[in-house]
PDB file of N, CA, C, O and CB in Angstrom:
ATOM      1  N   UNK A   1     114.163  78.151  98.067  1.00  0.00           N
ATOM      2  CA  UNK A   1     113.950  79.427  98.448  1.00  0.00           C
ATOM      3  C   UNK A   1     113.351  80.482  97.699  1.00  0.00           C
ATOM      4  O   UNK A   1     113.759  80.512  96.538  1.00  0.00           O
ATOM      5  CB  UNK A   1     114.945  79.807  98.753  1.00  0.00           C
ATOM      6  N   UNK A   2     112.651  81.213  97.943  1.00  0.00           N
ATOM      7  CA  UNK A   2     111.880  81.849  97.565  1.00  0.00           C
ATOM      8  C   UNK A   2     112.387  83.504  96.225  1.00  0.00           C
ATOM      9  O   UNK A   2     113.216  84.389  96.437  1.00  0.00           O
ATOM     10  CB  UNK A   2     111.300  82.028  99.004  1.00  0.00           C
ATOM     11  N   UNK A   3     111.602  83.337  95.145  1.00  0.00           N
ATOM     12  CA  UNK A   3     112.014  84.640  94.328  1.00  0.00           C
ATOM     13  C   UNK A   3     111.333  85.829  94.888  1.00  0.00           C
ATOM     14  O   UNK A   3     110.305  85.532  95.497  1.00  0.00           O
ATOM     15  CB  UNK A   3     111.625  84.549  92.758  1.00  0.00           C
ATOM     16  N   UNK A   4     111.602  87.027  94.856  1.00  0.00           N
ATOM     17  CA  UNK A   4     110.435  88.162  94.791  1.00  0.00           C
ATOM     18  C   UNK A   4     111.253  88.836  93.873  1.00  0.00           C
ATOM     19  O   UNK A   4     112.431  89.121  93.656  1.00  0.00           O
ATOM     20  CB  UNK A   4     109.913  89.098  96.250  1.00  0.00           C
ATOM     21  N   UNK A   5     109.906  88.990  93.343  1.00  0.00           N
ATOM     22  CA  UNK A   5     109.113  90.023  92.230  1.00  0.00           C
ATOM     23  C   UNK A   5     108.450  91.040  92.143  1.00  0.00           C
ATOM     24  O   UNK A   5     107.222  91.114  92.090  1.00  0.00           O
ATOM     25  CB  UNK A   5     108.414  89.671  91.716  1.00  0.00           C
ATOM     26  N   UNK A   6     109.150  91.815  92.124  1.00  0.00           N
ATOM     27  CA  UNK A   6     108.345  93.579  92.576  1.00  0.00           C
ATOM     28  C   UNK A   6     107.847  93.992  91.148  1.00  0.00           C
ATOM     29  O   UNK A   6     108.511  93.803  90.128  1.00  0.00           O
ATOM     30  CB  UNK A   6     109.733  95.157  93.287  1.00  0.00           C
ATOM     31  N   UNK A   7     106.871  94.453  91.174  1.00  0.00           N
ATOM     32  CA  UNK A   7     105.869  94.925  90.220  1.00  0.00           C
ATOM     33  C   UNK A   7     105.240  96.269  90.378  1.00  0.00           C
ATOM     34  O   UNK A   7     104.644  96.551  91.417  1.00  0.00           O
ATOM     35  CB  UNK A   7     104.849  94.024  90.206  1.00  0.00           C
ATOM     36  N   UNK A   8     105.353  97.143  89.346  1.00  0.00           N
ATOM     37  CA  UNK A   8     105.355  98.658  90.174  1.00  0.00           C
ATOM     38  C   UNK A   8     104.064  98.332  89.157  1.00  0.00           C
ATOM     39  O   UNK A   8     103.643  97.317  88.602  1.00  0.00           O
ATOM     40  CB  UNK A   8     106.794 100.315  90.054  1.00  0.00           C
ATOM     41  N   UNK A   9     103.613  99.919  89.218  1.00  0.00           N
ATOM     42  CA  UNK A   9     102.153 100.181  88.368  1.00  0.00           C
ATOM     43  C   UNK A   9     102.299 100.071  87.261  1.00  0.00           C
ATOM     44  O   UNK A   9     101.330  99.779  86.560  1.00  0.00           O
ATOM     45  CB  UNK A   9     101.469 101.402  88.413  1.00  0.00           C
ATOM     46  N   UNK A  10     103.402 100.242  86.778  1.00  0.00           N
ATOM     47  CA  UNK A  10     103.489 100.466  85.292  1.00  0.00           C
ATOM     48  C   UNK A  10     103.823  99.430  84.245  1.00  0.00           C
ATOM     49  O   UNK A  10     103.820  99.484  83.016  1.00  0.00           O
ATOM     50  CB  UNK A  10     104.391 101.390  85.110  1.00  0.00           C
ATOM     51  N   UNK A  11     104.213  98.141  85.398  1.00  0.00           N
ATOM     52  CA  UNK A  11     104.351  96.939  84.867  1.00  0.00           C
ATOM     53  C   UNK A  11     103.208  96.021  84.654  1.00  0.00           C
ATOM     54  O   UNK A  11     103.461  94.826  84.808  1.00  0.00           O
ATOM     55  CB  UNK A  11     105.183  96.382  85.555  1.00  0.00           C
ATOM     56  N   UNK A  12     102.320  96.263  84.415  1.00  0.00           N
ATOM     57  CA  UNK A  12     101.459  94.953  84.699  1.00  0.00           C
ATOM     58  C   UNK A  12     101.037  94.704  83.325  1.00  0.00           C
ATOM     59  O   UNK A  12     100.110  95.241  82.719  1.00  0.00           O
ATOM     60  CB  UNK A  12     100.109  95.103  85.801  1.00  0.00           C
ATOM     61  N   UNK A  13     102.010  93.639  82.846  1.00  0.00           N
ATOM     62  CA  UNK A  13     101.933  93.286  81.237  1.00  0.00           C
ATOM     63  C   UNK A  13     101.598  91.524  81.761  1.00  0.00           C
ATOM     64  O   UNK A  13     102.554  90.821  82.089  1.00  0.00           O
ATOM     65  CB  UNK A  13     103.830  93.701  80.028  1.00  0.00           C
ATOM     66  N   UNK A  14     100.119  90.947  81.782  1.00  0.00           N
ATOM     67  CA  UNK A  14      99.780  89.849  81.671  1.00  0.00           C
ATOM     68  C   UNK A  14     100.186  88.872  80.774  1.00  0.00           C
ATOM     69  O   UNK A  14      99.788  87.720  80.950  1.00  0.00           O
ATOM     70  CB  UNK A  14      98.857  89.958  81.638  1.00  0.00           C
ATOM     71  N   UNK A  15     101.235  89.259  79.429  1.00  0.00           N
ATOM     72  CA  UNK A  15     101.898  88.312  78.769  1.00  0.00           C
ATOM     73  C   UNK A  15     103.325  88.412  78.992  1.00  0.00           C
ATOM     74  O   UNK A  15     104.069  87.611  78.426  1.00  0.00           O
ATOM     75  CB  UNK A  15     101.588  88.355  77.446  1.00  0.00           C
ATOM     76  N   UNK A  16     103.796  89.321  79.767  1.00  0.00           N
ATOM     77  CA  UNK A  16     104.926  89.141  80.402  1.00  0.00           C
ATOM     78  C   UNK A  16     105.724  87.412  80.374  1.00  0.00           C
ATOM     79  O   UNK A  16     104.990  86.430  80.261  1.00  0.00           O
ATOM     80  CB  UNK A  16     104.493  89.660  81.833  1.00  0.00           C
ATOM     81  N   UNK A  17     106.663  87.313  80.446  1.00  0.00           N
ATOM     82  CA  UNK A  17     107.564  85.805  80.346  1.00  0.00           C
ATOM     83  C   UNK A  17     107.163  85.456  82.459  1.00  0.00           C
ATOM     84  O   UNK A  17     106.751  84.393  82.923  1.00  0.00           O
ATOM     85  CB  UNK A  17     110.169  86.222  79.682  1.00  0.00           C
ATOM     86  N   UNK A  18     107.364  86.279  82.965  1.00  0.00           N
ATOM     87  CA  UNK A  18     107.507  85.997  83.817  1.00  0.00           C
ATOM     88  C   UNK A  18     106.174  85.117  84.518  1.00  0.00           C
ATOM     89  O   UNK A  18     106.391  84.427  85.513  1.00  0.00           O
ATOM     90  CB  UNK A  18     107.988  87.032  84.214  1.00  0.00           C
ATOM     91  N   UNK A  19     104.672  85.205  83.870  1.00  0.00           N
ATOM     92  CA  UNK A  19     103.534  84.779  84.224  1.00  0.00           C
ATOM     93  C   UNK A  19     103.451  83.346  83.296  1.00  0.00           C
ATOM     94  O   UNK A  19     102.745  82.384  83.596  1.00  0.00           O
ATOM     95  CB  UNK A  19     102.407  85.944  83.996  1.00  0.00           C
ATOM     96  N   UNK A  20     104.322  83.430  82.125  1.00  0.00           N
ATOM     97  CA  UNK A  20     104.147  81.982  81.255  1.00  0.00           C
ATOM     98  C   UNK A  20     103.783  79.987  81.940  1.00  0.00           C
ATOM     99  O   UNK A  20     103.444  78.914  81.442  1.00  0.00           O
ATOM    100  CB  UNK A  20     105.835  81.982  80.495  1.00  0.00           C
ATOM    101  N   UNK A  21     104.233  80.684  83.671  1.00  0.00           N
ATOM    102  CA  UNK A  21     103.803  79.133  84.522  1.00  0.00           C
ATOM    103  C   UNK A  21     104.300  79.375  85.587  1.00  0.00           C
ATOM    104  O   UNK A  21     105.402  79.870  85.822  1.00  0.00           O
ATOM    105  CB  UNK A  21     104.374  77.608  84.041  1.00  0.00           C
ATOM    106  N   UNK A  22     103.055  78.843  86.678  1.00  0.00           N
ATOM    107  CA  UNK A  22     103.192  79.403  88.183  1.00  0.00           C
ATOM    108  C   UNK A  22     104.645  78.447  88.515  1.00  0.00           C
ATOM    109  O   UNK A  22     105.062  77.317  88.264  1.00  0.00           O
ATOM    110  CB  UNK A  22     101.539  78.990  89.408  1.00  0.00           C
ATOM    111  N   UNK A  23     104.991  79.392  89.068  1.00  0.00           N
ATOM    112  CA  UNK A  23     106.103  78.720  90.114  1.00  0.00           C
ATOM    113  C   UNK A  23     105.977  79.082  91.544  1.00  0.00           C
ATOM    114  O   UNK A  23     106.165  80.274  91.783  1.00  0.00           O
ATOM    115  CB  UNK A  23     107.584  79.146  89.750  1.00  0.00           C
ATOM    116  N   UNK A  24     105.598  78.036  92.905  1.00  0.00           N
ATOM    117  CA  UNK A  24     105.554  78.383  93.773  1.00  0.00           C
ATOM    118  C   UNK A  24     106.821  78.883  95.071  1.00  0.00           C
ATOM    119  O   UNK A  24     106.586  78.946  96.278  1.00  0.00           O
ATOM    120  CB  UNK A  24     104.833  77.635  93.834  1.00  0.00           C
ATOM    121  N   UNK A  25     108.350  79.235  94.297  1.00  0.00           N
ATOM    122  CA  UNK A  25     109.349  79.908  94.525  1.00  0.00           C
ATOM    123  C   UNK A  25     109.361  81.086  94.618  1.00  0.00           C
ATOM    124  O   UNK A  25     110.224  81.766  95.173  1.00  0.00           O
ATOM    125  CB  UNK A  25     110.030  79.706  93.922  1.00  0.00           C
ATOM    126  N   UNK A  26     107.809  81.668  93.754  1.00  0.00           N
ATOM    127  CA  UNK A  26     108.211  82.877  93.257  1.00  0.00           C
ATOM    128  C   UNK A  26     107.089  83.434  93.835  1.00  0.00           C
ATOM    129  O   UNK A  26     105.972  82.958  93.632  1.00  0.00           O
ATOM    130  CB  UNK A  26     108.478  83.073  91.741  1.00  0.00           C
ATOM    131  N   UNK A  27     107.325  84.629  94.704  1.00  0.00           N
ATOM    132  CA  UNK A  27     106.049  85.943  95.463  1.00  0.00           C
ATOM    133  C   UNK A  27     106.347  86.971  94.368  1.00  0.00           C
ATOM    134  O   UNK A  27     107.436  87.251  93.868  1.00  0.00           O
ATOM    135  CB  UNK A  27     106.455  86.817  97.479  1.00  0.00           C
ATOM    136  N   UNK A  28     105.301  87.399  94.145  1.00  0.00           N
ATOM    137  CA  UNK A  28     104.654  88.745  93.502  1.00  0.00           C
ATOM    138  C   UNK A  28     104.841  89.779  94.498  1.00  0.00           C
ATOM    139  O   UNK A  28     104.454  89.679  95.663  1.00  0.00           O
ATOM    140  CB  UNK A  28     103.018  88.645  93.134  1.00  0.00           C
ATOM    141  N   UNK A  29     105.249  90.451  94.165  1.00  0.00           N
ATOM    142  CA  UNK A  29     104.853  91.424  95.928  1.00  0.00           C
ATOM    143  C   UNK A  29     104.478  93.091  95.054  1.00  0.00           C
ATOM    144  O   UNK A  29     105.389  93.779  94.592  1.00  0.00           O
ATOM    145  CB  UNK A  29     107.039  91.663  97.575  1.00  0.00           C
ATOM    146  N   UNK A  30     102.830  93.539  94.966  1.00  0.00           N
ATOM    147  CA  UNK A  30     102.628  94.837  94.700  1.00  0.00           C
ATOM    148  C   UNK A  30     102.585  95.762  95.756  1.00  0.00           C
ATOM    149  O   UNK A  30     102.051  95.265  96.748  1.00  0.00           O
ATOM    150  CB  UNK A  30     101.595  94.944  94.055  1.00  0.00           C
ATOM    151  N   UNK A  31     102.976  97.008  95.922  1.00  0.00           N
ATOM    152  CA  UNK A  31     102.466  97.971  96.819  1.00  0.00           C
ATOM    153  C   UNK A  31     102.139  99.135  96.378  1.00  0.00           C
ATOM    154  O   UNK A  31     102.879  99.837  95.688  1.00  0.00           O
ATOM    155  CB  UNK A  31     103.210  98.190  97.730  1.00  0.00           C
ATOM    156  N   UNK A  32     100.629  99.527  96.862  1.00  0.00           N
ATOM    157  CA  UNK A  32     100.326 100.767  97.167  1.00  0.00           C
ATOM    158  C   UNK A  32     101.292 102.161  97.736  1.00  0.00           C
ATOM    159  O   UNK A  32     100.753 102.891  98.568  1.00  0.00           O
ATOM    160  CB  UNK A  32      99.468 100.446  97.975  1.00  0.00           C
ATOM    161  N   UNK A  33     102.657 102.481  97.281  1.00  0.00           N
ATOM    162  CA  UNK A  33     102.946 103.442  98.255  1.00  0.00           C
ATOM    163  C   UNK A  33     103.156 104.952  97.737  1.00  0.00           C
ATOM    164  O   UNK A  33     103.368 105.205  96.551  1.00  0.00           O
ATOM    165  CB  UNK A  33     104.143 102.966  98.951  1.00  0.00           C
ATOM    166  N   UNK A  34     103.084 105.823  98.635  1.00  0.00           N
ATOM    167  CA  UNK A  34     102.969 106.791  98.954  1.00  0.00           C
ATOM    168  C   UNK A  34     103.903 107.686  97.837  1.00  0.00           C
ATOM    169  O   UNK A  34     103.381 108.669  97.310  1.00  0.00           O
ATOM    170  CB  UNK A  34     103.195 106.759 100.326  1.00  0.00           C
ATOM    171  N   UNK A  35     104.859 107.425  97.607  1.00  0.00           N
ATOM    172  CA  UNK A  35     106.440 107.684  97.273  1.00  0.00           C
ATOM    173  C   UNK A  35     105.703 107.880  95.523  1.00  0.00           C
ATOM    174  O   UNK A  35     105.450 108.874  94.843  1.00  0.00           O
ATOM    175  CB  UNK A  35     107.963 105.969  97.737  1.00  0.00           C
ATOM    176  N   UNK A  36     105.587 106.733  95.346  1.00  0.00           N
ATOM    177  CA  UNK A  36     104.959 106.821  93.704  1.00  0.00           C
ATOM    178  C   UNK A  36     103.874 107.830  93.280  1.00  0.00           C
ATOM    179  O   UNK A  36     103.692 108.049  92.082  1.00  0.00           O
ATOM    180  CB  UNK A  36     104.245 105.442  93.314  1.00  0.00           C
ATOM    181  N   UNK A  37     103.364 108.267  93.949  1.00  0.00           N
ATOM    182  CA  UNK A  37     101.978 109.517  93.794  1.00  0.00           C
ATOM    183  C   UNK A  37     102.540 110.984  94.359  1.00  0.00           C
ATOM    184  O   UNK A  37     101.661 111.774  94.703  1.00  0.00           O
ATOM    185  CB  UNK A  37     100.343 109.028  94.994  1.00  0.00           C
ATOM    186  N   UNK A  38     103.513 111.287  94.447  1.00  0.00           N
ATOM    187  CA  UNK A  38     104.138 112.230  95.114  1.00  0.00           C
ATOM    188  C   UNK A  38     105.549 112.852  94.832  1.00  0.00           C
ATOM    189  O   UNK A  38     106.174 113.882  95.084  1.00  0.00           O
ATOM    190  CB  UNK A  38     104.126 111.778  96.194  1.00  0.00           C
ATOM    191  N   UNK A  39     105.672 111.919  94.314  1.00  0.00           N
ATOM    192  CA  UNK A  39     106.986 112.625  93.275  1.00  0.00           C
ATOM    193  C   UNK A  39     106.509 113.517  92.213  1.00  0.00           C
ATOM    194  O   UNK A  39     106.945 114.664  92.114  1.00  0.00           O
ATOM    195  CB  UNK A  39     107.889 111.443  92.379  1.00  0.00           C
ATOM    196  N   UNK A  40     105.879 113.171  91.643  1.00  0.00           N
ATOM    197  CA  UNK A  40     105.089 114.435  90.877  1.00  0.00           C
ATOM    198  C   UNK A  40     103.913 114.426  91.064  1.00  0.00           C
ATOM    199  O   UNK A  40     103.390 113.522  91.715  1.00  0.00           O
ATOM    200  CB  UNK A  40     105.142 114.548  89.470  1.00  0.00           C
ATOM    201  N   UNK A  41     102.820 116.013  90.231  1.00  0.00           N
ATOM    202  CA  UNK A  41     101.831 116.130  90.603  1.00  0.00           C
ATOM    203  C   UNK A  41     101.041 115.073  89.981  1.00  0.00           C
ATOM    204  O   UNK A  41     101.524 114.788  88.885  1.00  0.00           O
ATOM    205  CB  UNK A  41     101.510 117.299  90.488  1.00  0.00           C
ATOM    206  N   UNK A  42     100.146 114.478  90.229  1.00  0.00           N
ATOM    207  CA  UNK A  42      99.280 113.553  89.660  1.00  0.00           C
ATOM    208  C   UNK A  42      97.852 113.742  90.074  1.00  0.00           C
ATOM    209  O   UNK A  42      97.405 113.784  91.220  1.00  0.00           O
ATOM    210  CB  UNK A  42      99.721 112.243  89.977  1.00  0.00           C
ATOM    211  N   UNK A  43      97.091 113.868  88.702  1.00  0.00           N
ATOM    212  CA  UNK A  43      95.460 113.661  89.397  1.00  0.00           C
ATOM    213  C   UNK A  43      95.073 113.029  90.324  1.00  0.00           C
ATOM    214  O   UNK A  43      95.733 111.991  90.281  1.00  0.00           O
ATOM    215  CB  UNK A  43      94.599 113.161  88.734  1.00  0.00           C
ATOM    216  N   UNK A  44      94.350 112.981  91.230  1.00  0.00           N
ATOM    217  CA  UNK A  44      94.013 112.368  92.090  1.00  0.00           C
ATOM    218  C   UNK A  44      93.344 110.593  91.441  1.00  0.00           C
ATOM    219  O   UNK A  44      93.501 109.458  91.890  1.00  0.00           O
ATOM    220  CB  UNK A  44      93.063 113.442  92.820  1.00  0.00           C
ATOM    221  N   UNK A  45      92.656 111.083  90.332  1.00  0.00           N
ATOM    222  CA  UNK A  45      91.856 110.138  89.342  1.00  0.00           C
ATOM    223  C   UNK A  45      92.694 108.836  88.714  1.00  0.00           C
ATOM    224  O   UNK A  45      92.523 107.628  88.550  1.00  0.00           O
ATOM    225  CB  UNK A  45      91.353 111.082  88.051  1.00  0.00           C
ATOM    226  N   UNK A  46      93.855 110.002  88.434  1.00  0.00           N
ATOM    227  CA  UNK A  46      95.259 108.975  87.802  1.00  0.00           C
ATOM    228  C   UNK A  46      95.567 108.089  88.674  1.00  0.00           C
ATOM    229  O   UNK A  46      95.681 106.941  88.244  1.00  0.00           O
ATOM    230  CB  UNK A  46      96.738 109.698  87.513  1.00  0.00           C
ATOM    231  N   UNK A  47      95.746 108.277  89.826  1.00  0.00           N
ATOM    232  CA  UNK A  47      96.183 107.578  91.116  1.00  0.00           C
ATOM    233  C   UNK A  47      95.484 106.250  91.215  1.00  0.00           C
ATOM    234  O   UNK A  47      96.004 105.139  91.325  1.00  0.00           O
ATOM    235  CB  UNK A  47      95.850 108.448  92.418  1.00  0.00           C
ATOM    236  N   UNK A  48      93.952 106.634  91.143  1.00  0.00           N
ATOM    237  CA  UNK A  48      93.162 105.763  91.990  1.00  0.00           C
ATOM    238  C   UNK A  48      93.034 104.834  90.963  1.00  0.00           C
ATOM    239  O   UNK A  48      92.783 103.692  91.349  1.00  0.00           O
ATOM    240  CB  UNK A  48      91.802 106.307  92.664  1.00  0.00           C
ATOM    241  N   UNK A  49      93.186 105.086  89.148  1.00  0.00           N
ATOM    242  CA  UNK A  49      92.990 104.266  88.549  1.00  0.00           C
ATOM    243  C   UNK A  49      94.235 103.022  88.266  1.00  0.00           C
ATOM    244  O   UNK A  49      94.246 101.875  87.819  1.00  0.00           O
ATOM    245  CB  UNK A  49      92.504 104.939  87.623  1.00  0.00           C
ATOM    246  N   UNK A  50      95.412 104.160  88.907  1.00  0.00           N
ATOM    247  CA  UNK A  50      96.680 103.024  88.824  1.00  0.00           C
ATOM    248  C   UNK A  50      96.349 101.742  89.980  1.00  0.00           C
ATOM    249  O   UNK A  50      96.185 100.606  89.535  1.00  0.00           O
ATOM    250  CB  UNK A  50      98.405 103.909  89.319  1.00  0.00           C
ATOM    251  N   UNK A  51      96.266 101.985  91.411  1.00  0.00           N
ATOM    252  CA  UNK A  51      95.971 101.518  92.668  1.00  0.00           C
ATOM    253  C   UNK A  51      94.647 100.699  92.075  1.00  0.00           C
ATOM    254  O   UNK A  51      94.467  99.652  92.696  1.00  0.00           O
ATOM    255  CB  UNK A  51      95.757 102.769  93.921  1.00  0.00           C
ATOM    256  N   UNK A  52      94.068 100.843  91.439  1.00  0.00           N
ATOM    257  CA  UNK A  52      92.615  99.644  90.812  1.00  0.00           C
ATOM    258  C   UNK A  52      93.137  98.772  89.905  1.00  0.00           C
ATOM    259  O   UNK A  52      92.838  97.594  90.105  1.00  0.00           O
ATOM    260  CB  UNK A  52      91.192 100.394  89.844  1.00  0.00           C
ATOM    261  N   UNK A  53      93.770  98.987  89.044  1.00  0.00           N
ATOM    262  CA  UNK A  53      94.638  98.269  88.508  1.00  0.00           C
ATOM    263  C   UNK A  53      95.417  97.420  88.696  1.00  0.00           C
ATOM    264  O   UNK A  53      95.604  96.554  87.842  1.00  0.00           O
ATOM    265  CB  UNK A  53      95.054  98.658  88.204  1.00  0.00           C
ATOM    266  N   UNK A  54      96.044  97.435  89.797  1.00  0.00           N
ATOM    267  CA  UNK A  54      96.827  97.011  90.264  1.00  0.00           C
ATOM    268  C   UNK A  54      96.213  95.915  91.231  1.00  0.00           C
ATOM    269  O   UNK A  54      96.620  94.776  91.458  1.00  0.00           O
ATOM    270  CB  UNK A  54      97.545  97.971  90.658  1.00  0.00           C
ATOM    271  N   UNK A  55      95.172  96.558  91.709  1.00  0.00           N
ATOM    272  CA  UNK A  55      94.478  95.472  92.675  1.00  0.00           C
ATOM    273  C   UNK A  55      93.786  94.370  92.424  1.00  0.00           C
ATOM    274  O   UNK A  55      93.545  93.379  93.112  1.00  0.00           O
ATOM    275  CB  UNK A  55      93.677  95.943  93.352  1.00  0.00           C
ATOM    276  N   UNK A  56      93.368  94.822  90.839  1.00  0.00           N
ATOM    277  CA  UNK A  56      93.094  93.850  89.275  1.00  0.00           C
ATOM    278  C   UNK A  56      93.930  92.862  89.293  1.00  0.00           C
ATOM    279  O   UNK A  56      93.752  91.728  89.739  1.00  0.00           O
ATOM    280  CB  UNK A  56      93.398  94.590  87.746  1.00  0.00           C
ATOM    281  N   UNK A  57      95.098  93.435  88.662  1.00  0.00           N
ATOM    282  CA  UNK A  57      96.441  92.392  88.566  1.00  0.00           C
ATOM    283  C   UNK A  57      96.820  91.428  89.391  1.00  0.00           C
ATOM    284  O   UNK A  57      97.297  90.301  89.264  1.00  0.00           O
ATOM    285  CB  UNK A  57      97.554  92.988  88.591  1.00  0.00           C
ATOM    286  N   UNK A  58      96.444  92.246  90.426  1.00  0.00           N
ATOM    287  CA  UNK A  58      97.246  91.093  91.901  1.00  0.00           C
ATOM    288  C   UNK A  58      96.045  90.019  91.962  1.00  0.00           C
ATOM    289  O   UNK A  58      96.308  89.005  92.609  1.00  0.00           O
ATOM    290  CB  UNK A  58      97.469  92.079  94.015  1.00  0.00           C
ATOM    291  N   UNK A  59      94.843  90.093  91.417  1.00  0.00           N
ATOM    292  CA  UNK A  59      93.809  89.504  92.085  1.00  0.00           C
ATOM    293  C   UNK A  59      94.342  88.332  90.770  1.00  0.00           C
ATOM    294  O   UNK A  59      94.857  87.247  91.038  1.00  0.00           O
ATOM    295  CB  UNK A  59      92.026  90.387  92.288  1.00  0.00           C
ATOM    296  N   UNK A  60      94.207  88.594  90.020  1.00  0.00           N
ATOM    297  CA  UNK A  60      93.961  87.834  88.570  1.00  0.00           C
ATOM    298  C   UNK A  60      95.576  86.927  88.772  1.00  0.00           C
ATOM    299  O   UNK A  60      95.572  85.702  88.654  1.00  0.00           O
ATOM    300  CB  UNK A  60      93.804  89.228  86.793  1.00  0.00           C
ATOM    301  N   UNK A  61      96.225  87.303  88.924  1.00  0.00           N
ATOM    302  CA  UNK A  61      97.747  86.855  88.970  1.00  0.00           C
ATOM    303  C   UNK A  61      97.261  85.628  90.366  1.00  0.00           C
ATOM    304  O   UNK A  61      97.096  84.578  89.745  1.00  0.00           O
ATOM    305  CB  UNK A  61      99.205  88.515  89.456  1.00  0.00           C
ATOM    306  N   UNK A  62      97.034  85.390  91.592  1.00  0.00           N
ATOM    307  CA  UNK A  62      96.851  84.920  92.388  1.00  0.00           C
ATOM    308  C   UNK A  62      95.479  84.015  92.090  1.00  0.00           C
ATOM    309  O   UNK A  62      95.329  83.118  92.920  1.00  0.00           O
ATOM    310  CB  UNK A  62      96.987  85.811  93.279  1.00  0.00           C
ATOM    311  N   UNK A  63      94.577  84.078  91.182  1.00  0.00           N
ATOM    312  CA  UNK A  63      93.696  83.553  90.698  1.00  0.00           C
ATOM    313  C   UNK A  63      94.484  82.422  89.691  1.00  0.00           C
ATOM    314  O   UNK A  63      94.666  81.281  90.118  1.00  0.00           O
ATOM    315  CB  UNK A  63      92.780  84.606  90.147  1.00  0.00           C
ATOM    316  N   UNK A  64      94.851  82.737  88.588  1.00  0.00           N
ATOM    317  CA  UNK A  64      96.230  81.506  88.493  1.00  0.00           C
ATOM    318  C   UNK A  64      96.674  81.005  88.963  1.00  0.00           C
ATOM    319  O   UNK A  64      96.954  80.048  88.240  1.00  0.00           O
ATOM    320  CB  UNK A  64      97.138  81.479  88.271  1.00  0.00           C
ATOM    321  N   UNK A  65      97.082  80.864  89.906  1.00  0.00           N
ATOM    322  CA  UNK A  65      97.478  80.202  91.292  1.00  0.00           C
ATOM    323  C   UNK A  65      98.883  81.043  91.780  1.00  0.00           C
ATOM    324  O   UNK A  65      99.384  80.707  92.853  1.00  0.00           O
ATOM    325  CB  UNK A  65      97.812  78.350  91.079  1.00  0.00           C
ATOM    326  N   UNK A  66      99.444  82.019  91.074  1.00  0.00           N
ATOM    327  CA  UNK A  66     100.785  82.510  91.204  1.00  0.00           C
ATOM    328  C   UNK A  66     100.179  83.072  92.982  1.00  0.00           C
ATOM    329  O   UNK A  66      99.062  83.345  93.422  1.00  0.00           O
ATOM    330  CB  UNK A  66     101.409  83.920  89.704  1.00  0.00           C
ATOM    331  N   UNK A  67     101.868  83.039  93.731  1.00  0.00           N
ATOM    332  CA  UNK A  67     101.937  83.493  95.110  1.00  0.00           C
ATOM    333  C   UNK A  67     101.907  85.165  94.696  1.00  0.00           C
ATOM    334  O   UNK A  67     102.045  85.674  93.584  1.00  0.00           O
ATOM    335  CB  UNK A  67     103.445  82.854  96.041  1.00  0.00           C
ATOM    336  N   UNK A  68     101.793  85.483  95.347  1.00  0.00           N
ATOM    337  CA  UNK A  68     101.345  87.169  95.480  1.00  0.00           C
ATOM    338  C   UNK A  68     100.955  87.837  97.027  1.00  0.00           C
ATOM    339  O   UNK A  68     100.295  87.305  97.920  1.00  0.00           O
ATOM    340  CB  UNK A  68      99.833  87.392  94.510  1.00  0.00           C
ATOM    341  N   UNK A  69     101.559  89.101  97.013  1.00  0.00           N
ATOM    342  CA  UNK A  69     101.431  89.821  98.474  1.00  0.00           C
ATOM    343  C   UNK A  69     100.897  91.195  97.894  1.00  0.00           C
ATOM    344  O   UNK A  69     101.612  91.685  97.021  1.00  0.00           O
ATOM    345  CB  UNK A  69     103.061  89.985  99.496  1.00  0.00           C
ATOM    346  N   UNK A  70     100.206  91.618  98.103  1.00  0.00           N
ATOM    347  CA  UNK A  70      99.471  92.972  98.006  1.00  0.00           C
ATOM    348  C   UNK A  70      99.284  93.808  99.257  1.00  0.00           C
ATOM    349  O   UNK A  70      98.474  93.594 100.160  1.00  0.00           O
ATOM    350  CB  UNK A  70      98.119  92.742  97.484  1.00  0.00           C
ATOM    351  N   UNK A  71     100.301  94.952  99.152  1.00  0.00           N
ATOM    352  CA  UNK A  71     100.057  96.013 100.235  1.00  0.00           C
ATOM    353  C   UNK A  71      99.242  97.266  99.708  1.00  0.00           C
ATOM    354  O   UNK A  71      99.521  98.023  98.779  1.00  0.00           O
ATOM    355  CB  UNK A  71     101.476  96.526 100.810  1.00  0.00           C
ATOM    356  N   UNK A  72      98.010  97.269 100.682  1.00  0.00           N
ATOM    357  CA  UNK A  72      97.244  98.561  99.933  1.00  0.00           C
ATOM    358  C   UNK A  72      98.048  99.612 101.064  1.00  0.00           C
ATOM    359  O   UNK A  72      98.769  99.394 102.038  1.00  0.00           O
ATOM    360  CB  UNK A  72      95.062  98.571  99.970  1.00  0.00           C
ATOM    361  N   UNK A  73      97.542 100.832 100.416  1.00  0.00           N
ATOM    362  CA  UNK A  73      98.299 102.237 100.975  1.00  0.00           C
ATOM    363  C   UNK A  73      97.158 102.846 102.312  1.00  0.00           C
ATOM    364  O   UNK A  73      97.397 103.900 102.901  1.00  0.00           O
ATOM    365  CB  UNK A  73      98.451 103.666  99.368  1.00  0.00           C
ATOM    366  N   UNK A  74      95.969 102.005 102.620  1.00  0.00           N
ATOM    367  CA  UNK A  74      95.672 101.932 103.851  1.00  0.00           C
ATOM    368  C   UNK A  74      96.141 100.889 104.827  1.00  0.00           C
ATOM    369  O   UNK A  74      95.695 100.628 105.944  1.00  0.00           O
ATOM    370  CB  UNK A  74      94.542 101.949 103.823  1.00  0.00           C
ATOM    371  N   UNK A  75      97.159 100.339 104.148  1.00  0.00           N
ATOM    372  CA  UNK A  75      97.646  99.126 105.245  1.00  0.00           C
ATOM    373  C   UNK A  75      98.370  99.032 106.589  1.00  0.00           C
ATOM    374  O   UNK A  75      99.593  98.981 106.718  1.00  0.00           O
ATOM    375  CB  UNK A  75      98.421  98.408 104.656  1.00  0.00           C
ATOM    376  N   UNK A  76      97.617  99.017 107.408  1.00  0.00           N
ATOM    377  CA  UNK A  76      98.527  99.166 108.906  1.00  0.00           C
ATOM    378  C   UNK A  76      99.194  98.725 109.349  1.00  0.00           C
ATOM    379  O   UNK A  76      99.757  99.207 110.332  1.00  0.00           O
ATOM    380  CB  UNK A  76      98.260  99.142 109.808  1.00  0.00           C
ATOM    381  N   UNK A  77      99.620  96.959 108.574  1.00  0.00           N
ATOM    382  CA  UNK A  77     101.334  96.962 108.669  1.00  0.00           C
ATOM    383  C   UNK A  77     102.269  97.010 107.806  1.00  0.00           C
ATOM    384  O   UNK A  77     103.445  96.997 108.168  1.00  0.00           O
ATOM    385  CB  UNK A  77     101.807  96.023 109.144  1.00  0.00           C
TER     386      UNK A  77
END
């Protein structure tokens, strides 16, 4: 069975206990979603910075051996 763990843009803490060990049954999902950018007015640079941080964090998790699914805001699927 796979456990799904959703990571939001304000939860990018590499010291979190979730990342202490690699578990092949855990899938980390990070999504750039429009609802998160529109619920209040944000400066465009802030949104870009959050998405860049999310992409970097997902890449680091993947490089560490974790299973990661990353959905970019422009992903056609």
